[in-house]
N, C-alpha and C positions, 0 to 999 in steps of 0.2 A: 271363411276362416283362413284359407290359403292366401287370399289377398292381404289379410291383416298380417299374417306371418311375413309375407314378402315386404310389406310396408315397414314393419318393425325392423326387418333385416337391413333395409335401405337406410333407415334412420341410424342404426348402429354403425353402418359403414360411414355415413356422413360424419357422425361424431368422431370416429377413429380418424377420418381424414383431417378434421380440424385439430385433433390432438397432435398429429404428425407435424403440423406447422410449428410446434414449439421448438423443434430442432433447428429451425431456420435462423432465429434471432442471434444466437451466439456466433454462428459461422458468418452470417452477414456482417456482424459487428467486427469480426476479425478481418474480413475482406476489406471493409472500409478502413480499418486500422492500418492495413498494408499501404494503402494510398496516402493516408495521413502521415505515416512515418516517412514515406518518400518525399512528400512536400516539406516536412519539417527538416529532415536531414539535408535537403538540397537548398532550401530557400529561407527558412526561418528557424535557424538552429537553436535559438535561445528559448523557444516556446516549449514548455513541457508537453510530452506526448499525452499524459493522462488528462491534462486540462483540455486538450483538443477533443479527446474521446468523450469527456464529460459533456462538452458542448455539442458534439455529434449526437450523443444520446438524447440531449434535450430536444434537438431537432427531430429525432425519430419519435420521441414521446409526443411532441406537438402534432406530428403527422398522424398519430394513432387516432386523432379525433375524426379523421375521414374514413368513410367506408371504402374498402378497396381490396388489395391483393393479399396473398399469403404472408408477405412480410409484415403488413399492418396487423393482420390477425395474430402473428407470432409475437409481435411487440406487446399487444394487449394481454396475451397469455402470461408473459413474463412480468408485466406490471403488477400482477397480483400474486407473485411467488411468495411462498412462506418465508418469513424473516429468518427463522432458524435454519432453513435450507441454505440461505445465502451465507450465513456464518459458517456452516459446516462445509460448504462446497468451495468457498474462496479463501478463507483465512489460513488454513493449514498450509496450502501450497505457497502462499505469499510469504508466510513467516519462516518456514523452514530454511529457505535459501538465505534469507537475511541473517538468521542465526548461524547457519553453517559457514557463511562468508566472514564471520567475525574473527578478528585476531584474538585468539583465546588468551594468549599471554597478557596482552594489554587489557583485555576485558577483566582478567583476574586482578591485575594491578589497580584498575580504576573501579573495582566493584563497589567500594564504599561510596564513591562519588555517584555512580550510576543509581545506587539505591536511594541516595538523597534526591537525585533528579526525578526518580520514578515514583516514589511513594509520598514523602512529605510535600514535595513541590506539586505533584499532581493533585493531591488532596487540597492543598491551598489554592491551586488554580481552579479546581472544580468549585470550591466555595466562593471564590471571587466572581467567577462567571455566573454562578447561581445568584449572587447578590445583584449582578447587572440585570439578569433576566427577571428577578423578582421586583426590583425597585425602579428600573429604567424602562424595560420593555412593557408595553401596555396591554399584555394579553391576559392578565389575571390568573396566571399559573400558580398552582400551589408550590410551596417551597420544596417539596419532594420531587415534583416534576422539574423544578429549576435545578436541583442537584443532579438529577438524571441527565438533564440537558448539558450541565457543566461537565459531567464525566464523559459524555460523548465528544465534546469539543476538546477534551484534554488529550485525546489520542492523536499522535503525530505520525506523519508518513515521510521517511527520509529518502524515498526512491530518487526523486529529481535532484535533491541536494547531493546525495551520495555519488551520483554520476558526475556531477559538477566537481566535487572534491577530487575524484580520481582523475578527471581531465586536467585540472589545474595543478595537480601535485600538492594538495594541501597537507599539512603536517599530520602524522599518524595520531597524535593526541587528539586533535580536533575530530578526526574521522571516528575514533572509537567512542568519543563522547557523544557524537550525533547518532551513530548507529546503535550503540549500547543503550543510550537514553531512550531511543525510539522503541527498541525491543521490550525493555522492561516497562516503559511508559504505556505501551499498548496493553500489556498484561494488567498493570495496576488500574488503568482506566476502565477496563472491562470488569475487574473486580468491584470497583466502586459503582459501575453501572448496574451490576447485578444486585448490589445491596440497596441502592437508592430506587431502582425501578421496582423492587418488591414493595417498598413503601408506597410508591406512586400507584402501582396496580391495585393495592389494597383499597385505594380511594374509590375504585369503580364499584365496589360492593358485590362483586361476583364471587360465588362460593368457591373456595379452594384456589383462588387466584390472587397472588400477592400475599404480603405478610406485613403486619405492623412491627417492623424491626426496631427493637430498642437498642440502647447503647451496648449492653452486654452481648446481646444476640448479634449486633453488628460486628463487634470485635471477633466473636467466634466465627462468623461467616467470613470475615476478612482473612483470618489465619487459615481457615479450612480451604478457601478458594485459592489463596496464594501458595501456601506451603504444600497443600495437597496436590495442586497442579505441578509444583516443582518436583515432588517425589515421584509422581506418575511419569513425568518427563524423564527423570533420571533412570527409572526402571526401563522405559522403552528405549532410551539411548543405549543402555547396557545391552539390551536384547538385540538392537540393531548392530552394534559393534560385534557381538557374537556371531551374527549372521554373516557380516562382512568377512570376519576371520575365517569362517568355514568355507565360504565361496572364494577360494584363493587360487584358482587355476587362471593365471593371468593371460594365458594364450587361448583360453576358451571364450569366444565372443558371446556365447550363450550365457556363460556365468557372469560376464560383465553386464549383460542386460538384466540378469536376475538381481545383481547387486543394486542397480539403479531402481528396479522395481521394488526392492526391499525398502529403499529410503522413502519413496512416496507412500508406500503402504503403511509404514510405521508412522510417518508424519500424520496421516489422516486418522489412523486408528488411535494414536495417542490423544489427538484432539477430541475424537468422538467419545472415547471411554472416560476421559477426564471431564468433559463438558456435560455429556448426557447421562452417562451411567453413574459416575462418582460425584457429579454436581460440584466439580472443582473448576479451576480456570483452564480451559483448553489452550488458550494462547500461551500461558506460562509453561504448560506441559510441552508444547511444540518447541518453544524457545530453548528449554533445557535439554530436550531431546536432540536438537540441532547442535547445541554447544558440546554435549557429551560426544556426539558423533565426530565433530570437528577435532576435539581434543584427543580422542583415542582411536578413531576409526579412519582418519584421513589417509594414513599410510597404508591402510588395508584395502583401499579402493583400487581395483585393478586398472581401470581406465578413468582417470580423473577428468580428462577432456569430455568423455561421453557423459559423465555425471553432471558436470557444470553446464554443458550444452543443454542437456535434458531439462535441468531446473530453470535455466534462463528462458527456455521456450515455454515451460509451464508458467513462469512468472509473467511473461509477456501475454500469453493467452488469457490468464485470469485477470490481469489488470485491464486488458482491453474490454473484456466482457463486463467486469464489475463497474468500471467507470462509465461505460455506455449505459448500463442498466441504471446506475445511480443518477445519471443525467436525465434519463427517460422518466424515472419515477419522480424526480425533483420537479420537472416542468409540469407534470400532471397535477402535482400538489399546489404549485404556485400560480398556475395559469389556466389549466383546462379542467374539464370534468369528464374525461373520457373513460375513467375506470369506475365501475359500479360502486356506489356508496361514497365516492369522493366528490367533494364540491370545491369550488374555487374560493379559498380563504385568504389569498394574498392580494392585498390592495396596494394602491400607489404609495401610501405611507409606510407599508411594510418594507418596501425597497430602501427607503431612507433608514429605517431601523436596522436593516441588514448591513448597510454601509457603516452605521454607527457601531453595531456589534462587532464587525470586522476590525475596526480601529481599536475598540476596547479589548478584544481578545489578544491582539498583537501587543497592546500596551501592558496587559496583565502579564504576559510572558516576560516582557522586559523587567517589570517590577519584581517578579519572582526570582529571576536569575541574579539580579543585583542585590536583592534582600538576602539571598542565600550565598552570595559570592564570598563574603568573608569566611564562610565555612567550607564551601566547595573548593576554593583556591588553595586550602591547606590540607586537603584530603587526597588520598590516592596519588595520582600522577600530576596533581596541580591543575591550574587553569589561569589563563591570563584574561585581563579585562576585554581584550580584543576578541578572544574566543567566546567570551560571555555575550558580547554584543552580537556576534554572528549567530550563535545558537539561539539567542532570543528572536532574531529576525527570521531565521530559516525554519521555524517550527511550522511546516506545512501540514495541513489537514488532508487526509486522503482516505484510503481503503477502509481502515478499521472504523473511523468515524461514520462514514457513509453506510457501512454494513450495520452498525449499531442503530443508526437512525431508522433504517429500513426495518430492522427487527422490532424496534419500539412501535413503529407505525403498524406493522403487520399484527403484532400482539393486541394492540388496542382495538383495531378493526375486527379482529377475530373474536375477542372476548365480549365486545359490546353488542354482538349479535344475540347474546343471551336474553331470554325473555324477562329475566329479573332486572335488567337495566332499562330505565325509563327512556322515552324518546328524547327528552331534554338532556339527560346525562349522556346518552349516546352521541348526540350531535356535538355537545360541548367538548367531549374528550376526543372525538374524531377531528374536530377543528384544532385542538391542541396538538395532536399527532401530526396533522398536515403542516401546521405552522413550524413545528420542530424540524421536520424533514426539509422544509423550505429554507430555514435559516442555516441548518447544518450544511446542506448542499451548497448554498450560496457562499458561506464562509470558506468551505473547502475549495470551491472554484476560484474565489478571489485570492486565496493564499497561493494557489497554483499559478495563476496568471499574473499576479503582482509580485509576490515575494520570490517565487521560483526564478523567473528570468533576471530579477535584479540582485539575486544573491551573489552571482559571479562578480559583477562590478564592486559590490560591497566587500567581498573577500579580498579583491585586489586593493581596494582603498584602505582596508585595515592592515595591509602589509602581511597577510597570512600566507601568501603564495609568492613572496619575493624570492627569487632564486639566489642562492649563495654563490660566492665566487667559485667554490669548488664545483658546484652543480653546473655553472656556466662553462667551466673548463672541460668537464666530462662530456657535456652535450656538444661542444665545439670539436673535441677530438673524435667523438662518434661520427659527426657529420663528415669530417675530413677523411676518416677511415672508410666510411660508406662510399664517398666519392672515388677514392682510390680503388676500392674493390670493384666498383661498377666499371671504372675505366679498364682495369685488367681484364674483366670479363668481356667487355666490348672489343678490345684489341684482339682477344683470343678468337672471338667470333668473326671479326673482319679478316683474320688471316685465312679463313676458310674460303675456298673457291666460290661457293654458292653466294657469298655475301660481298664479293669483290666490287660490285657496282653500287653498293649502298652509299648514299650520301650522308656523311657524318653530321652535316648541319641539320638535316631532317631528324636524325636520331637524337641529337642534342636538344632540339626543340621539344621533343615529346618525353624525354627522360629528365626529370627535374634535377637530379644530382650532377648532370653533365652540363647544365646551362652556363655555369660560371667557371668552366674548366680553363686553366691557363696552360702555357707551354711547359712550365715547370711540372704541372700535374701530369701531363702526357709523358714527359721524360721519366718521372718517378714510376709511372705505370709500366713503361717499356723496360726499365731496369729490373 
């Protein structure tokens, strides 16, 4: 009896040891991300960081086929993570910063355009993508699954493009169109995903799972998800502004930290309460919470640098883990069978269909923007055809789409374990889910590695970042002033006895503003 008790105790300890390995995957991903960022920032600047992390995740997922160390064990544990946990853990932190960084004045001015981008155009794009999946792709999907698939691919990710726009000095109108469209686009895509996935899940025949949503019920769900999420976000935003107002001791470092803690707490709670408790759109709730905070709470933040730095760190950590996880799950669906219950459903022809789908998805976005262009160009703050071309091309797919695809797959695998589902139905729908994840992940990766790096040259080709004469004069005067101030500081240092033996030529070689210094510049600095 004592021996059996000791044996059971050892088994429990071994089980605990294996569970502890789950902590390793996210931190290992971030460690790899540090080296990835160094290589990108020094040698291949044009390649998006998230695309490389997706590829790294794919390599990690492929390695999980091998038996081995704690890292491999940790990867396997994360491959079967619940889809809803992915949504709840990653999306609030990624969306709040994007909404908080939005120019509220321009967002308000362009709101009618952004609504056009986000709802009619997303629904039209979802429908066109569904028609492609239904009539062109050879998988035999039901139309409800095709609409669900279309809604997943409708969500865009502006992270890589937003960085590019800031670096090149793109016009503010283009920036607000891209960032604002993406924020509302993500919300509307998730709303349509919820509606169409209910119809798809109903096909499985599992009790209390899914719903045969009709037209009237669909409209009710749409307004409940979207308007309900917006109202919840407004309430949480007002609550957060109230907290920021009361923690107003600017010289207290502790209160500065509490303010930052309040922002992330509110972001995650607003998402959870809207999505899980009230069954509304968590994404729209977080977006409106962030916008309200930016509009009324920005001046109440004691240490804006601390807040921005914290949220940028949070965004970097979440993007690193999510894209690595997305790549790992993607490769296990399209290539290997390392996770229990998953089989390899991606064949050679599927890669051809993936490339075809990528081309059609990009083409659909071009069609939508130019069909709606006569309307959007006359609304809000207007839009030029050049901006429409760039927005059509720069619609990258990323975090939200990958998270939704993983959620769909996890739900299908979980619910098909029911005894009421036949073996044939179970295998068929699991194959559908795996193929869906494979295609969504592939399209996301292709947009990141093709559209992302080439967006910069396209932006210049379209003349959207051509500097004006005034801008050139300002930059030239700034450089001249910087050179003069550097010289003044250098001469002040050289007058000190400790620097009397310094070779000016060596200093000029290592300080770029001094490399083209003339005698006139030296005379001006002396005077």
